[in-house]
N, CA, C and O atoms as a MOPAC input file, in Angstrom:
PM7 MOZYME 1SCF
protein

 N    102.40300 1   125.10100 1    96.08700 1
 C    101.58700 1   124.50400 1    97.28500 1
 C    101.96200 1   125.54500 1    98.51500 1
 O    103.05600 1   126.04000 1    98.78400 1
 N    100.71800 1   125.70500 1    99.15400 1
 C    101.10000 1   126.51700 1   100.47900 1
 C    100.67300 1   125.74500 1   101.52400 1
 O     99.52800 1   125.29400 1   101.56200 1
 N    101.51000 1   125.54600 1   102.39700 1
 C    101.42200 1   124.92700 1   103.65700 1
 C    101.89200 1   125.84000 1   104.87000 1
 O    103.06800 1   126.01500 1   105.19000 1
 N    100.91500 1   126.32600 1   105.41700 1
 C    101.22700 1   127.25400 1   106.53100 1
 C    101.82100 1   128.46100 1   105.81300 1
 O    101.30700 1   129.00200 1   104.83400 1
 N    103.07800 1   128.86200 1   106.46700 1
 C    103.74400 1   129.95900 1   105.84200 1
 C    104.68500 1   129.55400 1   104.76000 1
 O    105.31000 1   130.43700 1   104.17500 1
 N    104.84500 1   128.29500 1   104.43600 1
 C    105.74000 1   127.75500 1   103.47900 1
 C    105.11400 1   127.68300 1   102.03000 1
 O    103.98800 1   127.23000 1   101.82600 1
 N    105.79700 1   128.08400 1   101.22300 1
 C    105.47100 1   127.77100 1    99.69400 1
 C    106.35000 1   126.84600 1    99.06500 1
 O    107.56100 1   127.06300 1    99.03900 1
 N    105.76900 1   125.69000 1    98.48500 1
 C    106.71100 1   124.70400 1    97.80000 1
 C    106.37700 1   124.89200 1    96.28900 1
 O    105.24200 1   125.07800 1    95.84900 1
 N    107.57200 1   124.81600 1    95.52400 1
 C    107.11900 1   124.94700 1    94.11000 1
 C    108.05200 1   123.90800 1    93.57400 1
 O    109.15900 1   123.60400 1    94.02000 1
 N    107.35900 1   123.36600 1    92.44300 1
 C    108.14300 1   122.17400 1    91.64300 1
 C    107.67300 1   122.70100 1    90.18400 1
 O    106.60300 1   123.27900 1    89.99800 1
 N    108.65900 1   122.40900 1    89.14200 1
 C    108.29600 1   122.76100 1    87.87200 1
 C    108.66000 1   121.32300 1    86.99300 1
 O    109.67000 1   120.65400 1    87.21400 1
 N    107.77700 1   121.03800 1    86.10100 1
 C    108.04200 1   119.84800 1    85.37700 1
 C    108.31600 1   120.21100 1    83.75200 1
 O    107.59100 1   120.90100 1    83.03400 1
 N    109.46100 1   119.60500 1    83.42000 1
 C    109.73000 1   119.72800 1    81.93100 1
 C    109.92000 1   118.25900 1    81.59400 1
 O    110.78000 1   117.54400 1    82.10900 1
 N    109.04700 1   117.88300 1    80.69200 1
 C    109.15100 1   116.37300 1    80.44200 1
 C    108.83300 1   116.19500 1    78.81200 1
 O    108.04500 1   116.88400 1    78.16500 1
 N    109.60500 1   115.15100 1    78.34400 1
 C    109.17900 1   114.79300 1    76.88500 1
 C    108.64800 1   113.48900 1    76.95400 1
 O    109.41000 1   112.55700 1    77.21200 1
 N    107.38100 1   113.28400 1    76.74900 1
 C    106.78100 1   111.96200 1    76.69600 1
 C    107.04800 1   111.19300 1    75.61500 1
 O    106.73800 1   111.54900 1    74.47800 1
 N    107.68300 1   110.00600 1    75.90100 1
 C    108.18700 1   109.11500 1    74.94900 1
 C    107.72000 1   107.77400 1    75.16700 1
 O    106.96400 1   107.56600 1    76.11600 1
 N    108.08400 1   106.81300 1    74.38700 1
 C    107.89700 1   105.45400 1    74.43000 1
 C    108.66700 1   105.01100 1    75.54500 1
 O    109.87700 1   105.23700 1    75.52900 1
 N    108.09300 1   104.34700 1    76.62200 1
 C    108.65500 1   103.70300 1    77.68300 1
 C    108.78600 1   104.68200 1    79.04900 1
 O    109.24500 1   104.27100 1    80.11400 1
 N    108.38700 1   105.80200 1    78.86200 1
 C    108.55700 1   106.81600 1    80.05000 1
 C    107.31300 1   106.78200 1    80.71400 1
 O    106.25200 1   106.99300 1    80.12600 1
 N    107.41500 1   106.49000 1    82.08000 1
 C    106.29300 1   106.63300 1    83.00000 1
 C    105.69000 1   107.85000 1    83.12800 1
 O    106.05600 1   108.87000 1    82.54400 1
 N    104.54000 1   107.73500 1    84.07500 1
 C    103.79500 1   109.02400 1    84.19800 1
 C    104.63500 1   110.00600 1    85.00500 1
 O    105.51000 1   109.70200 1    85.81600 1
 N    104.24000 1   111.22400 1    84.66300 1
 C    104.77100 1   112.42900 1    85.57600 1
 C    104.44400 1   112.47900 1    86.97200 1
 O    103.25200 1   112.38300 1    87.26400 1
 N    105.24600 1   112.60400 1    87.83400 1
 C    104.68300 1   112.72600 1    89.24800 1
 C    105.68200 1   113.62500 1    90.09900 1
 O    106.88700 1   113.69400 1    89.85600 1
 N    105.07100 1   114.26900 1    91.07100 1
 C    105.81300 1   115.01300 1    92.03500 1
 C    105.53700 1   114.58700 1    93.60900 1
 O    104.45600 1   114.18300 1    94.03700 1
 N    106.60300 1   114.74500 1    94.28500 1
 C    106.31400 1   114.36000 1    95.67900 1
 C    106.71100 1   115.42300 1    96.55000 1
 O    107.83700 1   115.91500 1    96.48500 1
 N    105.68100 1   115.86800 1    97.50800 1
 C    105.99100 1   117.00900 1    98.44300 1
 C    105.96400 1   116.32100 1    99.73300 1
 O    105.19000 1   115.38400 1    99.92500 1
 N    106.82000 1   116.76700 1   100.67300 1
 C    106.74300 1   116.37500 1   102.03800 1
 C    106.19400 1   117.51200 1   102.90300 1
 O    106.70100 1   118.63400 1   102.92300 1
 N    105.14500 1   117.15400 1   103.60100 1
 C    104.14900 1   118.06100 1   104.39600 1
 C    104.90300 1   118.49300 1   105.65100 1
 O    104.53400 1   119.52200 1   106.21700 1
 N    106.03900 1   117.71400 1   106.18000 1
 C    106.47600 1   117.81700 1   107.67500 1
 C    105.32900 1   117.47200 1   108.66400 1
 O    104.75700 1   116.38400 1   108.60200 1
 N    105.01600 1   118.39100 1   109.54800 1
 C    104.17900 1   118.07500 1   110.59600 1
 C    102.68100 1   118.44300 1   110.16300 1
 O    101.74900 1   118.15600 1   110.91400 1
 N    102.47700 1   119.06100 1   108.98100 1
 C    101.10900 1   119.52800 1   108.64900 1
 C    100.34100 1   118.14800 1   108.08000 1
 O    100.87700 1   117.21500 1   107.48300 1
 N     99.07600 1   118.28000 1   108.40400 1
 C     98.02800 1   117.23500 1   107.78100 1
 C     97.54500 1   117.41500 1   106.51400 1
 O     97.08600 1   116.50100 1   105.82900 1
 N     97.64000 1   118.69500 1   106.13700 1
 C     97.14700 1   118.99000 1   104.69100 1
 C     97.80700 1   120.26100 1   104.05800 1
 O     98.42700 1   121.08500 1   104.73100 1
 N     97.62600 1   120.34600 1   102.75900 1
 C     98.40700 1   121.66900 1   102.07900 1
 C     97.08800 1   122.48100 1   102.18800 1
 O     95.98100 1   122.01200 1   101.92100 1
 N     97.32900 1   123.76700 1   102.61600 1
 C     96.31900 1   124.75700 1   102.54400 1
 C     95.68200 1   125.12300 1   101.26900 1
 O     94.47400 1   125.29400 1   101.10000 1
 N     96.74400 1   125.24000 1   100.26800 1
 C     96.33700 1   125.54400 1    98.78200 1
 C     97.27100 1   124.72400 1    97.90600 1
 O     98.48800 1   124.78300 1    98.08000 1
 N     96.68700 1   123.90800 1    96.90400 1
 C     97.47300 1   123.29500 1    95.73200 1
 C     97.05200 1   124.16000 1    94.68000 1
 O     95.85800 1   124.39300 1    94.49600 1
 N     98.02100 1   124.68700 1    93.92900 1
 C     97.94900 1   125.46700 1    92.68200 1
 C     98.66400 1   124.82300 1    91.63300 1
 O     99.85600 1   124.54900 1    91.77100 1
 N     97.98500 1   124.54200 1    90.51900 1
 C     98.69600 1   124.20900 1    89.22300 1
 C     98.57800 1   125.25800 1    88.14900 1
 O     97.49100 1   125.72200 1    87.80300 1
 N     99.63600 1   125.58500 1    87.67900 1
 C     99.50600 1   126.42600 1    86.45300 1
 C     99.96700 1   125.78300 1    85.34300 1
 O    101.18000 1   125.61100 1    85.21400 1
 N     99.13800 1   125.37100 1    84.45900 1
 C     99.25800 1   124.56700 1    83.18100 1
 C    100.07400 1   125.47500 1    82.10400 1
 O     99.97000 1   126.70100 1    82.07000 1
 N    100.86300 1   124.74900 1    81.26600 1
 C    101.67100 1   125.37400 1    80.17000 1
 C    100.73800 1   126.34800 1    79.30600 1
 O    101.27500 1   127.30300 1    78.74600 1
 N     99.29000 1   126.13100 1    79.17100 1
 C     98.36000 1   126.92800 1    78.33700 1
 C     97.98000 1   128.00000 1    79.08300 1
 O     97.26600 1   128.82200 1    78.50900 1
 N     98.30900 1   128.22500 1    80.35100 1
 C     97.75300 1   129.44800 1    81.12900 1
 C     96.60200 1   129.05700 1    82.09200 1
 O     96.27700 1   129.79900 1    83.01900 1
 N     96.00500 1   127.89000 1    81.85000 1
 C     94.93300 1   127.43900 1    82.70100 1
 C     95.42600 1   127.23100 1    84.23600 1
 O     96.56200 1   126.80300 1    84.44100 1
 N     94.66500 1   127.50000 1    85.16800 1
 C     95.13800 1   127.28300 1    86.66900 1
 C     94.04300 1   126.34700 1    87.39000 1
 O     92.84600 1   126.63500 1    87.35200 1
 N     94.45800 1   125.38700 1    87.94500 1
 C     93.71500 1   124.58700 1    88.84300 1
 C     94.04500 1   124.98400 1    90.34800 1
 O     95.20300 1   125.29700 1    90.62400 1
 N     93.14200 1   124.98000 1    91.24800 1
 C     93.41300 1   125.26800 1    92.57700 1
 C     92.50400 1   124.33300 1    93.48800 1
 O     91.35000 1   124.07900 1    93.14500 1
 N     93.04400 1   123.84200 1    94.62500 1
 C     92.35100 1   122.92600 1    95.49700 1
 C     92.64900 1   123.43800 1    96.87100 1
 O     93.77800 1   123.89900 1    97.03500 1
 N     91.84300 1   123.43300 1    97.86000 1
 C     92.14200 1   123.71500 1    99.19600 1
 C     92.10400 1   122.66400 1   100.08900 1
 O     91.40100 1   121.69200 1    99.81300 1
 N     92.82400 1   122.69600 1   101.25000 1
 C     92.85700 1   121.64900 1   102.35000 1
 C     92.93800 1   120.20700 1   101.56100 1
 O     92.05900 1   119.34900 1   101.64800 1
 N     94.17100 1   120.07800 1   100.75600 1
 C     94.49600 1   118.82300 1   100.18000 1
 C     95.18100 1   117.92800 1   101.24500 1
 O     96.18700 1   118.33300 1   101.82800 1
 N     94.61700 1   116.66400 1   101.51200 1
 C     95.07100 1   115.91300 1   102.51500 1
 C     96.37800 1   115.33800 1   102.26900 1
 O     96.63800 1   115.02200 1   101.10800 1
 N     97.33600 1   115.13100 1   103.27900 1
 C     98.59400 1   114.57000 1   102.88900 1
 C     98.60900 1   113.01500 1   103.10100 1
 O     97.53700 1   112.44700 1   103.30600 1
 N     99.74500 1   112.32500 1   103.06100 1
 C     99.83000 1   111.01000 1   103.03100 1
 C     98.85700 1   110.19200 1   101.98100 1
 O     98.18300 1   109.21100 1   102.29700 1
 N     98.90400 1   110.67100 1   100.93000 1
 C     98.13200 1   110.06700 1    99.74000 1
 C     98.69000 1   110.52100 1    98.49400 1
 O     99.39000 1   111.53000 1    98.40100 1
 N     98.35200 1   109.71500 1    97.46800 1
 C     98.49700 1   110.28800 1    96.15500 1
 C     97.31600 1   111.05600 1    95.61600 1
 O     96.19300 1   110.59500 1    95.82200 1
 N     97.46300 1   112.21300 1    94.92700 1
 C     96.41600 1   112.90400 1    94.54400 1
 C     96.62100 1   113.20500 1    92.95300 1
 O     97.68700 1   113.70400 1    92.59100 1
 N     95.76600 1   112.95100 1    92.16000 1
 C     95.75100 1   112.75900 1    90.78600 1
 C     95.04900 1   114.03100 1    90.19700 1
 O     93.84800 1   114.22200 1    90.38900 1
 N     95.75500 1   114.81600 1    89.54400 1
 C     95.30900 1   116.12500 1    88.90800 1
 C     95.30000 1   116.03700 1    87.50000 1
 O     96.33600 1   115.66000 1    86.95200 1
 N     94.26700 1   116.33200 1    86.78900 1
 C     94.35500 1   116.44100 1    85.26300 1
 C     93.78000 1   117.85800 1    84.77600 1
 O     93.01600 1   118.57800 1    85.42000 1
 N     94.20000 1   118.05300 1    83.76500 1
 C     93.78300 1   119.36000 1    83.19000 1
 C     92.39900 1   119.36700 1    82.95100 1
 O     91.78800 1   118.48600 1    82.34500 1
 N     91.76800 1   120.71300 1    83.60300 1
 C     90.30700 1   120.59400 1    83.46100 1
 C     89.65600 1   120.49400 1    82.11200 1
 O     88.47900 1   120.15000 1    81.99500 1
 N     90.54000 1   120.84100 1    80.94500 1
 C     89.92000 1   120.77600 1    79.55000 1
 C     90.29300 1   119.50300 1    78.95100 1
 O     90.11900 1   119.39900 1    77.73700 1
 N     90.81800 1   118.42800 1    79.65100 1
 C     91.42200 1   117.29200 1    79.01400 1
 C     90.17700 1   116.35300 1    78.39000 1
 O     89.12400 1   116.07200 1    78.96200 1
 N     90.57400 1   115.98600 1    77.15700 1
 C     89.54700 1   115.21800 1    76.47900 1
 C     89.84200 1   113.82200 1    76.56500 1
 O     91.03100 1   113.55700 1    76.38700 1
 N     89.05000 1   112.82100 1    76.79800 1
 C     89.49000 1   111.36700 1    76.73000 1
 C     89.44600 1   110.78900 1    75.54400 1
 O     89.78800 1   109.61300 1    75.41700 1

């Protein structure tokens, strides 16, 4: 995630099992109202990007090839 000149990185290593809740990240934006770029690099190499992602809310991101 890019906010101004700051780059924020989080990595998720999860074992999905019975009773385990959904995977979530929390990013603090400080004084910024939005993230300039949100970039997700999925384990299979797929990349998802979004620009001007607003703060102070939950944003759900799913893999672009996710089958229901």
